[in-house]
Every structure is written in C-alpha cells, then in structure tokens.
N, C-alpha and C positions, 0 to 999 in steps of 0.2 A: 505592539505585540499582537500577533494573531496565532490562534491554535485551532486545529481542526482534528476531529477524531471520527473514525469510521469503524463501525462494528459490523462484522459479518457473522451471522449465526452458523452453528454447525448444521451440516446437511448430509443426507444419505441419498445417493443417486438412484438406487433401486433396491427393492427387497425381493425381486424376482430371482429365485434360486437357479433358474435356467439361464440367466443372463451372465455374460462375461464380466459385467460390472457389478455383480452381486456383492454387497458389502462395501462397495466403494463409498468412502465418506471423507468429509473434510471437517476439521475441528473449528470451533468458534475462534475468532481472532479480532483483535483491535489494531488499527493502524493510526498513528499519531503524526501530525505535521505541524511544524512551528515556523513562523516567519516574523522577523524583526524588521521594522522600517524606521528610518530616521529622515526627517525633513530638515535639510541643511539650509534651505531658503524656501521662498514661496514656490519656486519652480524647479527645485533640485531635491532629489531624494536618493538615498542608497538603501539597499535591502539585503538581507541574508536569510536564507531559509534552510530547513532540514526536513526532508520528507521521510516518512517511515523511521521516526526517531529511534524506536526500539529495535530496528533492523529485524522485523518479524517476517517469517516465511510460513507458508502453509504447506504442510507435507501431505502428499496425496498417494493414492495407490493402496492396495490391500495391505501392504506391509508398512505403509506410512513412511517410506524411505525415499521418495522422489520429491525433490523440492519443486515448487511452482516455477513457472517460467513463462515465456511469451506464448507458449502453446496451451497453457492452462488458464483459460478465461482471464486474459490480462486486463480486461475492462473491469473485473471484479477484484482479483487478487494481485497484490504487488509482487511481481516476480523479479524485480530489480534489486530490492533491498534499500538500505539507507543511501540517500543522495543529498547533495548540497547545491544550493544556488546562491550566487552573489551577483549583484548588479547595481546599476544606477539608472535613474530616469532624469533627463534634462528636458524641460519644456521651454520653448522659445516663443 
C-alpha cells in the first residue's frame, strides 16, 4: 500500500492594482494518491492506483469560477481530476 500527499499553499499573483492580474489568487489544496501492489510470485506483480482521490480542482480567476486545466500550470495543479491505473509487471 502506498500513499502520497501533495500540499500547495494559497498564493496571490500580484498586489499591483494597475495589473490585469490584480487580486488573482489560488486557494490552498491537498492532492492525495493511493496505490496498491500485490506480489503474485517473485517475478509477477499486479497494481491498482487512484490519483487525486478526492477529485480536487483549484478554481482560478478573480471570480474563482474557472477550473484549472492544462493551461494553468499543469506541472503544479492537477487539471485532470481523479484517474485510475491498473496494470501488471512480469519479469523474465
């Protein structure tokens, strides 16, 4: 059983009132991932995982109504939502 948690703190992009990004902020968020692995034999393994277990999204924009996506810092925020993996490893 494996579990990973990522915490991203709240941030404000700028406090410059002349900027079009004035007040642009993102809330703090936790992302949780879980993976189960079963060793069937010395060289055989199956696994199942769930990324973003809570299906968290970060809402951006001044109104807070635009969900994150691939154009909103995808290396930081999960713009896909909950997803599943299932697989097997066979070693010869």
